[in-house]
C-alpha positions in Angstrom: -3.8 41.0 31.4 -5.0 37.8 33.3 -8.0 37.5 30.9 -5.8 37.9 27.9 -3.5 35.1 29.1 -6.5 32.8 29.7 -7.8 33.6 26.2 -4.4 32.8 24.6 -4.3 29.5 26.6 -7.8 28.6 25.6 -7.1 29.2 21.9 -3.8 27.3 22.0 -5.7 24.4 23.6 -8.4 24.4 20.9 -5.8 24.5 18.1 -3.8 21.7 19.6 -6.9 19.5 20.0 -7.9 20.1 16.4 -4.5 19.5 15.0 -4.8 15.7 14.8 -3.9 14.2 11.5 -6.9 13.3 9.3 -7.0 9.6 8.7 -6.9 10.2 4.9 -3.5 11.9 5.4 -1.7 9.0 7.1 1.5 8.3 5.2 1.4 4.5 5.5 5.2 4.5 5.3 6.1 3.1 8.6 9.4 1.4 9.5 8.3 0.1 12.9 5.0 -1.2 14.3 5.4 1.3 17.3 5.6 4.2 14.8 2.5 2.9 13.0 0.5 2.4 16.1 1.3 5.9 17.4 0.3 7.5 14.1 -2.9 5.5 13.7 -4.1 6.0 17.3 -3.5 9.7 17.2 -5.3 10.4 13.9 -8.9 11.4 13.5 -11.0 8.5 12.3 -14.8 8.6 11.8 -15.0 5.1 13.3 -12.9 4.5 16.4 -13.8 1.6 18.8 -11.8 0.6 21.8 -12.8 -2.4 23.9 -11.2 -3.9 27.0 -11.5 -7.7 27.0 -11.2 -8.9 30.6 -12.9 -12.2 29.6 -9.9 -13.1 27.5 -6.8 -14.7 29.0 -4.6 -13.7 26.1 -6.1 -10.5 24.6 -6.2 -7.5 26.9 -7.6 -4.8 24.6 -8.8 -4.4 21.0 -9.1 -1.3 18.9 -10.6 -0.6 15.5 -10.0 2.5 13.4 -11.8 3.1 10.1 -11.6 6.0 7.7 -14.3 4.8 5.3 -16.7 2.8 7.6 -16.0 -0.3 5.6 -12.6 -1.5 6.7 -9.8 -0.4 8.8 -6.9 -1.0 11.2 -7.3 -3.6 14.0 -4.8 -3.2 16.9 -4.6 -6.0 19.5 -2.8 -5.7 22.8 -2.1 -8.9 24.6 -1.6 -9.8 28.2 2.1 -10.5 27.4 2.6 -6.9 26.3 2.6 -7.8 22.6 0.9 -5.7 20.0 -0.4 -6.7 16.6 -1.7 -4.5 13.8 -3.9 -5.7 11.0 -4.9 -3.6 8.0 -7.9 -3.6 5.8 -10.0 -5.5 8.3 -13.6 -5.4 7.2 -16.1 -3.8 9.7 -18.1 -7.0 9.7 -15.0 -8.9 11.0 -14.4 -6.3 13.7 -18.1 -6.6 14.8 -17.9 -10.4 15.0 -14.5 -10.3 16.7 -15.6 -7.7 19.3 -18.7 -9.7 20.2 -17.1 -13.2 20.1 -17.1 -15.3 23.3 -13.5 -16.4 22.6 -11.4 -13.6 21.3 -8.3 -15.8 20.9 -10.1 -18.5 18.9 -11.9 -16.0 16.7 -8.5 -14.2 16.1 -6.7 -17.4 15.2 -9.5 -18.6 12.9 -10.5 -15.4 11.1 -7.8 -12.8 11.3 -4.3 -14.2 11.6 -2.5 -14.2 8.1 -5.6 -12.7 6.4 -5.2 -9.0 7.1 -1.4 -8.3 7.3 0.0 -4.9 8.1 3.2 -4.5 6.1 6.0 -2.1 7.1 7.8 -0.1 4.3 
């Protein structure tokens, strides 16, 4: 009985771990940025990069999610508890941004108003 219960729990755990939404299946019809962030961060993406940015006084963490390894979603978390989402950000921009010495300067010069994320 105990072994059967453990087996059921193990199978349930495996199923729930593998039940993430595939990045190709994201609806894209979001009414709030919070809803969009939750869906994006919970989905399976082939490219998923998360980086803490302690060197930045404004940007706390940056995340990049790509389904096609060419472009993707960029999510920025600030030290003021603000969140920004950008869509169709090229992988090259992510790579430059993630390695830039000044995240805020790079963001303002190369990302703001160039890769908008639009709500439906």
